[in-house]
N, C-alpha and C positions, 0 to 999 in steps of 0.2 A: 423580714430581712432576705428571704428570699423572692419577693416581690421588686424588691432594689435591686437585688443583685439582677434581676432580669432587666430593669431598666437601663443597669447601667453595660448590661450586653448589647442590647439594643443601640444604647450611642453607641459604642465602640464600633458596631455593627455598621451604622449610619455614619459614621467619620470615617473612618476606613474603606466606604462604595463612595461618599463623595471623593476623598482624595483619591483615590485611584482615577473615577472621572478627569477629575480636574489636571491631571498630572498626562494627563491623554493631551497633546496639542491638535486644535484644530477641531475638537472632534464636538459638531455643529450640535448645540440642544445642549448644554452639558453648562452652561455657563455659570446657570445657579448655583451648581453644588461649590464652585469656586468662594461664589457671593456669600455660601453658610459657611464655609469652611472660615473664609474671614473673617467675617461680623461675631463668628460664636467661640473660633478656636483658635484664633491669634491674638488676643487684648493686647499681650504683653511685648509682641512683635508687629508692629508697628508696620513698619517699611514692609516686609512679607505681607500684609494682610492691601494695603495699597496699592503692590504690586499685584493680588488676585484680583482686586474692585478695576485696576487698570486693565487688565487680562480682559474681565467679565463686561467693562462698557465698553470696547471697543467690539463686543460681540452682541451689543444693542441693551445687554440686563441694566433697564430705567435706574430699579434700588440701585445696586453697587455703582450708575454715575453719580447719584446724589450723594452716597457714600464717599463718593472720590471726590466732590465738590466739598464737603465739610472738610475733608482732611487737607485739599486747598484754601480753604480759607482759615482754617485753625493751624495748619501748620503742624500735624501730628501726621509722624512717618516722611513727610514731604514736605518738600519748602515751604515758605507760607509764600500763596498769588493771589491776592483779589481777583486779578486779571484772570487766569485759569479756571477759579470758581466762580465766576458771570459766567463765564462762555459759555461752561457744563447747565449752570442753572438760565441760560440763554433757551439752549436743546432744549433744556428739560423742561423747563412756560409752555415753548413751542408746541410742544406734546403731552401738555393738559397737565402740568405736575402742579400745586398749588405751592406747592412751599418752596417750591421752586422761584416761583414769580414774586414770591413774599420775601425771596431771601434777599431776590436783584433789586427788587423795588427798595428796599433796606440799604441797598449798594450804594444807589441812585442817590440816596435823602443822607448818608453820612459819606460819600466817596470811600469806598475803599474799589478800589482796583478801577474808578471810572468817575468824569468829573463830574458834580453834584449838577442831576436837573428834574429840578420840580415835577414837569411836567412827564416824564416816563419814570418817574418815581411812584407817581398816582397812578398813570395808568397800570404797574405789575401793580401795586395794592388795588385796583378795582378789581382787574385780571381773579388774584388770585380769591379777591374775597367772593367773585361772580362763580372760580370754582368750586370754593365749600370751606377754604378756607378764613374763618371765623377769626381769629387776632389780626386780619387785615382790613377786617371791614370797620372797622372804629376809625381806621385809618382813610378812607374814602373822604 
């Protein structure tokens, strides 16, 4: 029981510290705190989660950008827009994110926010596979 209380206390301190760092506008280097809060403690509050991901993504946190792209693709906490999701995936893919390349390939294959383009779909599947995302490899 004592160990459990220690874990809860540590968790509360971590959440409090992250919320304080996230609350300070333009505090460079602390965007991970916003992403941590958004991912772990705002699940029922999708709009707040998306807001935090937008802030962190704008500061260059690629994990937050990926989460934001999934929110756009699913319409969870924000309006559904494959166009916006594809824009983010394209940027992330250019920076070496294999899952984003895979998602972009599927968008071109399934006509989600872009015209069907099998050549581009294949290029993005190949890139995702080369970056180590194995679900893309059978589609090569």
